[in-house]
PLY file of the C-alpha trace (Angstrom):
ply
format ascii 1.0
element vertex 467
property float x
property float y
property float z
element edge 466
property int vertex1
property int vertex2
end_header
-2.62 -34.97 -9.81
-6.25 -34.60 -10.81
-8.27 -37.49 -9.41
-11.77 -36.21 -10.03
-13.80 -33.35 -11.47
-17.43 -32.25 -11.22
-19.59 -29.27 -12.11
-21.46 -27.24 -9.56
-23.80 -24.25 -9.81
-22.96 -21.43 -7.40
-24.31 -17.99 -6.71
-21.29 -15.71 -6.37
-17.70 -16.71 -7.11
-14.90 -14.53 -5.78
-11.47 -15.16 -7.30
-8.72 -14.06 -4.94
-8.76 -13.88 -1.14
-6.77 -10.70 -0.60
-8.12 -7.51 1.02
-10.39 -6.92 -1.98
-11.60 -10.46 -2.44
-12.32 -11.52 1.12
-14.06 -8.22 1.89
-16.21 -8.60 -1.24
-17.06 -12.17 -0.26
-18.10 -11.19 3.26
-20.18 -8.25 2.04
-21.95 -10.40 -0.57
-22.66 -13.06 2.08
-24.03 -10.39 4.44
-26.42 -9.37 1.68
-27.83 -12.87 1.39
-25.72 -14.36 -1.36
-24.21 -17.82 -1.30
-20.51 -17.15 -1.82
-17.54 -19.29 -2.78
-14.06 -17.76 -2.66
-11.09 -19.34 -4.42
-7.41 -18.59 -3.99
-4.36 -20.57 -5.04
-2.36 -19.40 -2.03
-3.02 -18.12 1.48
-6.06 -16.25 2.77
-5.30 -12.55 3.02
-3.38 -12.34 -0.24
-0.20 -10.33 -0.69
-1.33 -7.67 1.80
-1.52 -9.90 4.83
1.14 -12.44 3.90
3.84 -10.72 1.85
3.05 -7.00 1.86
1.32 -4.51 4.15
1.24 -6.49 7.39
4.69 -8.15 7.44
6.38 -4.96 6.24
4.71 -2.87 8.95
5.72 -5.43 11.55
9.37 -5.15 10.47
9.11 -1.36 10.36
7.79 -1.36 13.93
10.63 -3.65 15.02
13.18 -1.33 13.38
11.69 1.69 15.17
11.80 -0.16 18.50
15.40 -1.26 17.92
16.43 2.27 17.04
14.76 3.72 20.13
16.27 1.03 22.34
19.77 1.70 21.00
19.69 5.44 21.51
16.74 7.10 23.18
16.32 10.72 22.08
15.36 11.61 25.66
18.33 12.59 27.85
18.73 10.38 30.88
17.64 7.15 29.23
20.40 4.77 28.19
20.32 1.14 27.17
22.39 -1.52 25.45
20.12 -3.04 22.83
20.90 -6.22 20.95
19.16 -7.63 17.90
18.12 -11.26 17.35
16.74 -10.99 13.83
15.52 -14.58 13.81
13.24 -13.83 16.74
12.10 -10.63 15.05
11.14 -12.61 11.96
9.32 -15.18 14.09
7.37 -12.39 15.80
6.56 -10.85 12.40
5.21 -14.21 11.25
3.08 -14.50 14.38
1.48 -11.17 13.47
0.79 -12.44 9.94
-0.62 -15.74 11.25
-2.92 -13.91 13.64
-4.29 -11.74 10.86
-4.76 -14.55 8.33
-6.41 -16.62 11.06
-8.76 -13.72 11.61
-9.72 -13.69 7.92
-10.44 -17.43 8.08
-12.68 -16.87 11.10
-14.51 -13.99 9.40
-15.16 -16.01 6.24
-16.40 -18.96 8.27
-18.55 -16.71 10.44
-20.20 -15.30 7.34
-20.66 -18.78 5.83
-18.35 -18.12 2.90
-17.08 -21.35 1.35
-13.30 -21.37 0.83
-11.69 -23.38 -1.97
-7.95 -23.51 -2.56
-6.87 -23.82 -6.15
-6.00 -22.05 -9.36
-8.84 -20.61 -11.46
-9.13 -20.87 -15.24
-12.16 -19.51 -17.10
-13.70 -21.97 -19.55
-16.68 -19.82 -20.54
-18.56 -16.59 -19.76
-19.97 -18.06 -16.53
-17.82 -21.08 -15.84
-14.42 -21.77 -14.33
-12.24 -24.75 -13.72
-10.39 -24.81 -10.41
-7.28 -26.94 -10.17
-5.70 -27.85 -6.88
-2.94 -30.33 -6.12
-5.25 -33.31 -5.85
-8.45 -32.49 -7.71
-10.20 -30.40 -10.30
-13.61 -28.79 -9.96
-15.89 -26.87 -12.28
-18.16 -24.06 -11.10
-20.92 -22.28 -13.00
-21.55 -18.91 -11.40
-24.31 -16.33 -11.63
-21.89 -13.53 -10.78
-18.15 -13.36 -10.26
-15.78 -10.86 -8.68
-12.17 -10.90 -9.88
-9.71 -9.86 -7.18
-6.50 -11.51 -8.28
-4.15 -8.70 -7.32
-0.68 -8.10 -8.71
2.90 -9.30 -8.51
6.29 -7.54 -8.62
7.63 -6.50 -12.01
10.81 -8.35 -12.91
13.40 -6.42 -14.91
15.11 -8.28 -17.75
18.44 -6.84 -16.71
17.89 -7.89 -13.08
16.21 -11.31 -13.02
15.20 -12.52 -9.58
17.55 -15.08 -8.11
19.82 -15.84 -5.19
20.92 -12.25 -4.70
18.30 -10.29 -6.65
15.21 -10.11 -4.49
11.62 -8.98 -4.83
9.88 -7.46 -1.82
8.59 -10.95 -0.94
12.08 -12.36 -0.39
13.32 -9.14 1.23
10.64 -9.47 3.90
11.69 -13.03 4.69
15.48 -12.73 5.01
16.91 -14.81 7.84
19.53 -12.22 8.71
20.17 -8.51 8.38
22.29 -8.08 5.25
25.52 -6.17 5.65
24.61 -4.18 2.56
21.58 -3.78 0.33
20.98 -2.03 -2.97
17.39 -0.94 -3.57
16.45 -0.41 -7.22
13.34 1.77 -7.16
12.70 4.63 -4.75
8.92 4.25 -4.50
7.12 3.53 -1.26
8.06 -0.16 -1.06
11.73 0.55 -1.73
11.89 3.41 0.75
10.03 1.53 3.50
12.18 -1.60 3.22
15.42 0.26 2.55
14.93 2.51 5.56
13.95 -0.47 7.72
17.11 -2.43 6.91
19.20 0.73 7.32
17.84 1.02 10.86
18.70 -2.62 11.51
22.28 -1.86 10.44
22.54 -2.53 6.69
24.51 -0.21 4.45
21.78 0.79 1.96
22.05 2.32 -1.51
18.94 3.51 -3.36
18.91 3.75 -7.16
15.89 5.64 -8.48
15.13 6.37 -12.12
13.28 9.67 -11.63
14.58 12.92 -10.18
13.57 12.15 -6.60
12.56 9.36 -4.27
8.81 8.89 -3.77
8.23 10.77 -7.04
4.43 10.73 -6.80
4.54 12.87 -3.62
5.26 16.59 -3.28
8.89 17.48 -2.62
7.85 19.25 0.60
6.66 15.92 1.96
9.69 13.87 0.99
12.34 16.33 2.14
12.42 15.06 5.73
12.48 11.44 4.55
15.59 12.22 2.49
17.14 13.90 5.54
16.50 10.85 7.71
17.79 8.44 5.06
21.06 10.38 5.02
21.10 10.21 8.82
21.37 6.42 8.42
24.13 6.80 5.83
21.87 5.74 2.95
23.29 6.66 -0.45
20.65 7.96 -2.88
21.19 8.06 -6.65
18.41 9.72 -8.66
17.98 9.85 -12.43
19.85 6.55 -12.22
19.08 3.56 -14.44
20.10 0.00 -13.65
22.00 -1.70 -16.46
22.72 -5.14 -15.05
24.21 -7.17 -12.24
27.23 -9.41 -11.79
27.05 -11.99 -9.04
30.06 -13.26 -7.18
30.36 -15.85 -4.47
30.13 -13.23 -1.74
28.03 -10.48 -3.24
26.50 -8.78 -6.24
27.55 -5.71 -8.19
24.97 -3.45 -9.81
25.93 -1.32 -12.78
23.82 1.76 -13.35
23.98 4.95 -15.38
23.43 8.54 -14.30
23.42 10.51 -17.52
26.45 9.30 -19.48
28.34 8.27 -16.37
28.44 4.57 -15.53
28.61 3.65 -11.86
28.98 0.39 -9.94
28.08 -0.51 -6.40
28.47 -3.86 -4.63
26.28 -5.30 -1.87
25.05 -8.55 -0.40
21.66 -8.29 -2.11
19.83 -6.21 -4.70
16.15 -5.52 -3.96
14.10 -4.62 -7.04
10.95 -2.58 -6.36
9.99 -0.95 -9.64
6.27 -1.55 -9.61
3.75 -4.35 -9.93
1.84 -5.97 -12.80
-1.77 -7.22 -12.68
-2.43 -10.95 -12.30
-4.71 -11.25 -15.30
-2.55 -13.12 -17.79
-3.13 -16.70 -16.63
-6.88 -16.73 -15.97
-8.13 -17.39 -19.50
-10.23 -14.23 -19.41
-10.67 -14.36 -23.19
-13.00 -17.30 -22.69
-15.06 -15.22 -20.27
-15.33 -12.25 -22.62
-13.45 -9.95 -20.25
-11.48 -7.34 -22.17
-8.04 -6.18 -21.03
-5.98 -3.11 -21.82
-2.54 -3.38 -23.45
-1.05 -3.39 -19.96
-3.27 -6.27 -18.83
-5.63 -4.15 -16.73
-9.37 -4.82 -16.62
-11.57 -1.96 -17.75
-14.60 -1.56 -15.50
-17.51 0.84 -15.20
-18.39 2.93 -12.13
-19.85 -0.18 -10.47
-16.86 -2.43 -11.14
-18.56 -4.30 -13.99
-16.32 -5.63 -16.78
-17.20 -6.19 -20.45
-18.96 -9.36 -19.22
-21.94 -7.94 -17.26
-21.82 -10.78 -14.71
-18.10 -10.46 -13.98
-16.77 -7.64 -11.82
-13.15 -6.68 -11.18
-11.55 -4.86 -8.24
-8.19 -3.95 -6.73
-4.80 -3.99 -8.42
-6.16 -5.37 -11.70
-8.30 -2.27 -12.43
-7.01 1.26 -13.10
-6.05 3.45 -10.16
-3.57 3.17 -7.31
-2.67 -0.37 -6.19
-3.75 0.03 -2.58
-5.36 -2.52 -0.27
-7.97 -0.09 1.04
-9.02 0.85 -2.49
-9.48 -2.86 -3.25
-11.59 -3.39 -0.12
-13.76 -0.39 -1.00
-14.26 -1.61 -4.56
-15.05 -5.09 -3.24
-17.89 -3.78 -1.09
-19.31 -1.80 -4.04
-19.18 -4.81 -6.40
-20.85 -7.07 -3.83
-23.62 -4.54 -3.26
-24.23 -4.14 -7.01
-24.53 -7.93 -7.35
-27.03 -7.87 -4.49
-29.14 -5.34 -6.36
-28.04 -2.15 -4.65
-27.46 1.05 -6.62
-23.87 1.41 -5.41
-21.00 3.02 -7.32
-17.40 3.99 -6.66
-16.42 7.55 -5.76
-12.67 8.11 -5.88
-12.74 11.68 -4.56
-10.51 10.83 -1.63
-8.32 7.75 -1.59
-5.72 8.16 1.15
-2.13 7.22 0.37
0.37 6.46 3.13
4.10 5.79 3.12
5.36 4.22 6.36
8.71 5.92 6.02
10.44 7.84 8.79
8.75 10.25 9.08
5.48 8.91 7.75
3.84 10.59 4.76
0.09 10.63 4.17
-2.07 12.41 1.62
-5.73 12.48 0.62
-7.65 14.39 -2.03
-6.04 16.96 -4.31
-2.52 18.34 -4.19
-2.01 22.12 -4.29
-1.32 22.02 -8.03
-4.35 19.84 -8.76
-6.56 22.10 -6.62
-5.36 25.21 -8.47
-6.16 23.59 -11.80
-9.63 22.53 -10.64
-10.70 25.47 -8.47
-8.49 28.40 -9.51
-7.91 30.30 -6.28
-7.21 28.12 -3.26
-6.54 28.57 0.47
-3.68 26.67 2.08
-3.05 26.25 5.79
0.16 24.67 7.04
0.81 23.99 10.71
4.15 22.65 12.01
4.64 19.85 14.49
7.12 22.19 16.24
4.17 24.30 17.49
2.16 21.40 18.91
2.76 20.37 22.49
2.14 16.65 22.00
4.43 16.53 18.95
7.21 18.27 20.85
6.84 15.82 23.74
7.21 12.98 21.23
10.27 14.56 19.66
8.41 14.57 16.34
8.92 16.90 13.41
6.70 17.54 10.39
3.61 19.47 9.33
-0.08 19.24 8.51
-1.29 21.01 5.38
-4.89 21.63 4.37
-5.93 22.69 0.86
-9.32 24.28 0.25
-11.33 26.05 -2.41
-10.86 29.72 -1.51
-14.37 30.79 -2.46
-16.37 28.12 -0.65
-13.85 27.06 1.99
-14.49 23.43 1.01
-11.63 21.14 1.99
-10.34 19.41 -1.16
-6.99 18.01 -0.12
-4.68 17.37 2.82
-1.10 16.30 3.39
0.71 15.23 6.54
4.30 14.29 7.17
5.47 13.34 10.63
4.64 10.95 13.45
1.22 9.27 13.16
0.57 10.83 9.74
-1.03 7.51 8.79
-3.64 7.98 11.51
-4.08 11.75 11.24
-5.07 11.46 7.57
-8.24 9.53 8.49
-9.96 12.62 9.94
-9.08 14.58 6.84
-10.41 11.91 4.50
-13.69 11.93 6.38
-13.78 15.74 6.23
-13.43 15.70 2.44
-15.98 12.89 2.12
-18.46 14.85 4.28
-17.80 18.08 2.31
-16.49 19.87 5.39
-15.25 23.45 5.13
-12.22 25.01 6.81
-14.60 26.65 9.27
-16.17 23.29 10.15
-12.74 21.91 11.00
-11.56 25.03 12.86
-14.71 25.05 15.02
-14.46 21.35 15.88
-13.11 21.00 19.42
-10.04 18.77 19.36
-8.67 17.16 22.52
-5.55 18.68 24.09
-2.74 17.72 24.05
-2.98 15.63 20.89
-1.49 15.56 17.44
-5.02 15.96 16.10
-5.03 19.58 17.25
-2.76 20.33 14.30
-5.64 19.65 11.92
-7.72 22.31 13.65
-4.75 24.69 13.79
-4.00 24.23 10.06
-7.61 25.18 9.31
-7.15 28.32 11.44
-4.03 29.17 9.44
-5.88 28.74 6.14
-8.64 31.03 7.43
-6.07 33.67 8.37
-6.58 33.43 12.13
-3.80 31.20 13.53
-3.57 30.93 17.31
-0.37 29.05 18.03
1.87 30.45 15.31
2.50 34.10 14.41
0.73 35.22 11.26
0 1
1 2
2 3
3 4
4 5
5 6
6 7
7 8
8 9
9 10
10 11
11 12
12 13
13 14
14 15
15 16
16 17
17 18
18 19
19 20
20 21
21 22
22 23
23 24
24 25
25 26
26 27
27 28
28 29
29 30
30 31
31 32
32 33
33 34
34 35
35 36
36 37
37 38
38 39
39 40
40 41
41 42
42 43
43 44
44 45
45 46
46 47
47 48
48 49
49 50
50 51
51 52
52 53
53 54
54 55
55 56
56 57
57 58
58 59
59 60
60 61
61 62
62 63
63 64
64 65
65 66
66 67
67 68
68 69
69 70
70 71
71 72
72 73
73 74
74 75
75 76
76 77
77 78
78 79
79 80
80 81
81 82
82 83
83 84
84 85
85 86
86 87
87 88
88 89
89 90
90 91
91 92
92 93
93 94
94 95
95 96
96 97
97 98
98 99
99 100
100 101
101 102
102 103
103 104
104 105
105 106
106 107
107 108
108 109
109 110
110 111
111 112
112 113
113 114
114 115
115 116
116 117
117 118
118 119
119 120
120 121
121 122
122 123
123 124
124 125
125 126
126 127
127 128
128 129
129 130
130 131
131 132
132 133
133 134
134 135
135 136
136 137
137 138
138 139
139 140
140 141
141 142
142 143
143 144
144 145
145 146
146 147
147 148
148 149
149 150
150 151
151 152
152 153
153 154
154 155
155 156
156 157
157 158
158 159
159 160
160 161
161 162
162 163
163 164
164 165
165 166
166 167
167 168
168 169
169 170
170 171
171 172
172 173
173 174
174 175
175 176
176 177
177 178
178 179
179 180
180 181
181 182
182 183
183 184
184 185
185 186
186 187
187 188
188 189
189 190
190 191
191 192
192 193
193 194
194 195
195 196
196 197
197 198
198 199
199 200
200 201
201 202
202 203
203 204
204 205
205 206
206 207
207 208
208 209
209 210
210 211
211 212
212 213
213 214
214 215
215 216
216 217
217 218
218 219
219 220
220 221
221 222
222 223
223 224
224 225
225 226
226 227
227 228
228 229
229 230
230 231
231 232
232 233
233 234
234 235
235 236
236 237
237 238
238 239
239 240
240 241
241 242
242 243
243 244
244 245
245 246
246 247
247 248
248 249
249 250
250 251
251 252
252 253
253 254
254 255
255 256
256 257
257 258
258 259
259 260
260 261
261 262
262 263
263 264
264 265
265 266
266 267
267 268
268 269
269 270
270 271
271 272
272 273
273 274
274 275
275 276
276 277
277 278
278 279
279 280
280 281
281 282
282 283
283 284
284 285
285 286
286 287
287 288
288 289
289 290
290 291
291 292
292 293
293 294
294 295
295 296
296 297
297 298
298 299
299 300
300 301
301 302
302 303
303 304
304 305
305 306
306 307
307 308
308 309
309 310
310 311
311 312
312 313
313 314
314 315
315 316
316 317
317 318
318 319
319 320
320 321
321 322
322 323
323 324
324 325
325 326
326 327
327 328
328 329
329 330
330 331
331 332
332 333
333 334
334 335
335 336
336 337
337 338
338 339
339 340
340 341
341 342
342 343
343 344
344 345
345 346
346 347
347 348
348 349
349 350
350 351
351 352
352 353
353 354
354 355
355 356
356 357
357 358
358 359
359 360
360 361
361 362
362 363
363 364
364 365
365 366
366 367
367 368
368 369
369 370
370 371
371 372
372 373
373 374
374 375
375 376
376 377
377 378
378 379
379 380
380 381
381 382
382 383
383 384
384 385
385 386
386 387
387 388
388 389
389 390
390 391
391 392
392 393
393 394
394 395
395 396
396 397
397 398
398 399
399 400
400 401
401 402
402 403
403 404
404 405
405 406
406 407
407 408
408 409
409 410
410 411
411 412
412 413
413 414
414 415
415 416
416 417
417 418
418 419
419 420
420 421
421 422
422 423
423 424
424 425
425 426
426 427
427 428
428 429
429 430
430 431
431 432
432 433
433 434
434 435
435 436
436 437
437 438
438 439
439 440
440 441
441 442
442 443
443 444
444 445
445 446
446 447
447 448
448 449
449 450
450 451
451 452
452 453
453 454
454 455
455 456
456 457
457 458
458 459
459 460
460 461
461 462
462 463
463 464
464 465
465 466
């Protein structure tokens, strides 16, 4: 119920407290701006509360459970049991710790936090509604960071047994069986996690392969490991509808002209996300949207209203938390008068599958199109001492312009791919050449040596594999 409403002039308004919004707010405050951040839900947004952090906590728990059940090292035996309720409680403790950290950071940077739902009433004014009151703010500058939400299919409306990733992360038990509609990174991460916990998992993907945006070389080992956990994979498969019963749910899908049915305890739908731009009243603010509801911005994040900026999942490009944070810092700096601009040359992408997949920069095909002749160096985990001691399989691949030796892309699949890709992102950002990387002394024995070795391979002088 609204019991009162007043207008207030503020310097910078940030709408959305996810990894884009709270980072933008902190950066703007660091640069001397008075900042108010508004979110209708929890600090940290989807990433910290219902996405990146809780999913990685469950993935870690699944890895630990798997290792405890059957150590790959001879001589180690155990009898692991699983209390999924305690696992979920631990996962929530991780989330609470991280969201508490965001609250501390905002307070430490003197960012004012308001909880409520934002509606634009003019080009520089919003109304914020919370449960008990309404407020109006007139801002000099605004940063939109409202994120995205799961796409709901008409044929598979969310309900008791049709789940989005949010509900799948909060189950109170390990389902006996789970159908995953959508073989992208969210579907693969959650499907593989529940398979490790003991669920019978079926993946239904509409394209010709799982993780379709990644090279087949990278996904091959993920497919192998999914089959190891008895996961059924149907590609070129299109969901038609579901039929719920008292004890389960049956999904009907088509592969070509053939109709198939599979029954499970739950269906998880992970077919993409849509931007949260449809309920903000952006027309009143003069912010133009595309047909798909995205906000068009310039190279500084500025929308069609020069005092409103947009970042993260609501602007074109991959829907990744680290991209949103990066864009948030740029927008805050532009508002503070800096000549900042985005540079999307290397946005890393990571899938926390088993094994992990990580890429940055151009793929081989993209590099050929852009540079013509390229040099490629691929080094296997099997030839690295630390990887062998971890029982890890995979490879590191570097892609460079043949003429200049400039690193333009990198791919890693295997243990710690998510961490190894950081060095390669920095190398691209710093315009490093293959020779720079090959001549950089890497500690032994580490997985990082494979980066150096892959550069040696690309230069035609491999040490630890036969040319």
